[in-house]
C-alpha positions in Angstrom: 0.9 -18.2 17.5 2.1 -15.4 15.3 2.0 -11.8 16.5 -0.3 -9.7 14.3 0.6 -6.1 13.7 -1.4 -3.5 11.8 0.7 -1.0 9.9 -0.1 1.9 7.6 2.7 1.8 5.0 3.7 1.2 1.5 3.9 -2.6 1.4 6.6 -2.5 -1.2 9.0 -0.8 1.2 8.6 -3.1 4.2 11.7 -4.9 5.4 10.0 -8.3 5.9 10.9 -11.8 4.7 7.8 -12.0 2.4 5.3 -9.6 1.0 2.0 -11.1 -0.2 0.7 -9.9 -3.5 -3.0 -9.7 -4.3 -2.3 -11.0 -7.8 -4.4 -11.8 -10.8 -4.7 -15.3 -12.1 -2.1 -14.7 -14.8 0.5 -13.3 -12.4 0.9 -10.5 -14.9 0.9 -7.4 -12.8 -2.0 -5.0 -12.9 -3.5 -2.3 -10.9 -3.5 -1.6 -7.2 -1.1 -3.4 -4.9 -0.3 -5.9 -7.7 0.9 -3.2 -10.0 2.8 -1.4 -7.2 4.6 -4.7 -6.3 5.6 -5.4 -9.9 6.9 -1.9 -10.4 8.9 -1.9 -7.1 10.3 -5.4 -7.7 11.4 -4.7 -11.3 11.8 -7.0 -14.3 13.1 -9.9 -12.2 9.6 -10.4 -10.8 7.9 -10.4 -14.2 10.5 -13.0 -15.4 9.8 -15.2 -12.4 6.1 -15.0 -12.9 6.4 -15.8 -16.6 8.5 -18.9 -15.9 5.8 -20.1 -13.5 3.1 -19.7 -16.2 5.3 -21.5 -18.7 6.0 -24.4 -16.3 3.9 -25.2 -13.3 1.0 -22.8 -13.7 0.0 -22.9 -17.5 -3.6 -22.2 -16.6 -2.8 -19.5 -14.1 -3.0 -19.5 -10.3 -6.4 -20.6 -9.0 -8.3 -18.3 -6.6 -7.3 -19.0 -3.0 -4.0 -20.6 -3.9 -0.5 -19.1 -3.4 2.9 -19.4 -4.9 6.3 -17.7 -4.1 8.8 -15.9 -6.3 11.7 -13.6 -5.8 11.0 -10.0 -4.6 13.4 -8.5 -7.1 14.4 -5.0 -6.0 12.2 -4.8 -2.9 13.6 -5.1 0.6 11.6 -8.4 1.1 13.2 -11.6 0.0 10.1 -13.2 -1.5 6.7 -12.2 -3.0 3.9 -14.7 -2.2 1.3 -14.3 -4.9 -2.3 -15.2 -4.1 -5.5 -14.6 -6.1 -8.4 -13.3 -4.1 -12.1 -13.7 -5.0 -14.1 -11.1 -6.7 -16.9 -10.1 -4.3 -20.5 -11.0 -5.2 -23.6 -10.1 -3.3 -25.3 -13.5 -3.8 -22.4 -15.9 -3.5 -20.4 -16.4 -0.2 -16.8 -16.4 -1.2 -15.4 -16.0 2.4 -13.8 -19.5 2.2 -11.9 -18.5 -0.9 -10.7 -15.3 0.8 -9.6 -17.1 3.9 -7.8 -19.6 1.7 -5.6 -16.8 0.4 -4.3 -16.1 3.9 -4.0 -19.8 4.8 -2.2 -20.8 1.7 0.1 -17.8 1.8 1.1 -18.7 5.3 1.7 -22.3 4.2 4.0 -21.1 1.4 5.7 -18.8 3.9 6.4 -21.8 6.1 7.7 -23.8 3.1 10.2 -21.0 2.2 11.2 -20.3 5.8 9.7 -16.8 6.0 9.4 -15.6 9.6 7.8 -12.2 8.8 5.0 -11.7 6.3 3.2 -8.6 5.2 -0.4 -8.9 3.7 -2.3 -6.3 1.8 -6.1 -6.2 2.3 -6.8 -8.9 -0.2 -9.8 -8.5 -2.5 -10.8 -5.2 -0.9 -9.7 -3.0 -3.7 -10.8 -3.5 -7.3 -12.3 -6.9 -6.5 -14.9 -5.1 -4.4 -14.9 -7.1 -1.2 -16.6 -5.1 1.6 -13.8 -3.7 3.9 -15.4 -4.9 7.2 -15.7 -8.5 5.9 -12.3 -8.5 4.2 -10.5 -7.3 7.3 -12.4 -9.6 9.7 -11.6 -12.6 7.5 -8.0 -11.6 7.4 -7.7 -11.2 11.2 -9.6 -14.4 12.0 -7.7 -16.5 9.5 -4.3 -15.2 10.6 -5.2 -15.8 14.2 -6.3 -19.3 13.6 -3.4 -20.3 11.3 -1.0 -23.0 12.3 2.2 -21.3 11.1 5.9 -20.9 11.9 5.7 -17.3 10.9 6.6 -15.1 13.9 5.1 -11.7 12.8 2.2 -11.1 10.4 1.8 -7.5 9.2 -1.7 -6.5 8.0 -0.9 -3.5 5.9 -3.7 -0.9 5.7 -3.9 1.2 2.5 -6.4 3.6 3.9 -8.3 4.7 7.1 -11.2 2.3 6.4 -8.8 -0.7 6.2 -6.9 0.3 9.4 -10.2 0.8 11.3 -11.5 -2.6 10.0 -8.3 -4.4 11.1 -8.4 -2.7 14.6 -12.0 -3.6 15.1 -11.5 -7.2 14.0 -8.5 -7.5 16.4 -10.5 -6.1 19.3 -13.4 -8.5 18.6 -11.0 -11.4 18.6 -9.7 -10.7 22.1 
């Protein structure tokens, strides 16, 4: 079982094997963590994403799926891109959100990553409630059958950090 650590940091500066990007379907960069990762990685990341769109992902990356690229100029070796669901009051998308974590860890296993840093997927502009987003992240990472040694859950604010800590306590 992987060790789960909660950190308050800039995900683009972490010295881990892989950083997970809360990407958009087109892998084109954007706002929030996606934009920050693209800026930190530099043009090499955009080129790698464009090649994926031209070859294996012509229709984009489906919600809940994951794919790896180079990390460009970041300390990490890889970026694992995953597309989280947009939250909706009337539709339960928790399975899609859990799939982001599961498939990212599967990709991490495929590329040989031993340490992986996750942002709080879908909790930014995609509007997922923080308590649900952090609970799903912790539960899914705890239950994952993975070769990853250390999973970093990177909190971008006080609410995310508190959510992760509460979810970890409830899992004990």
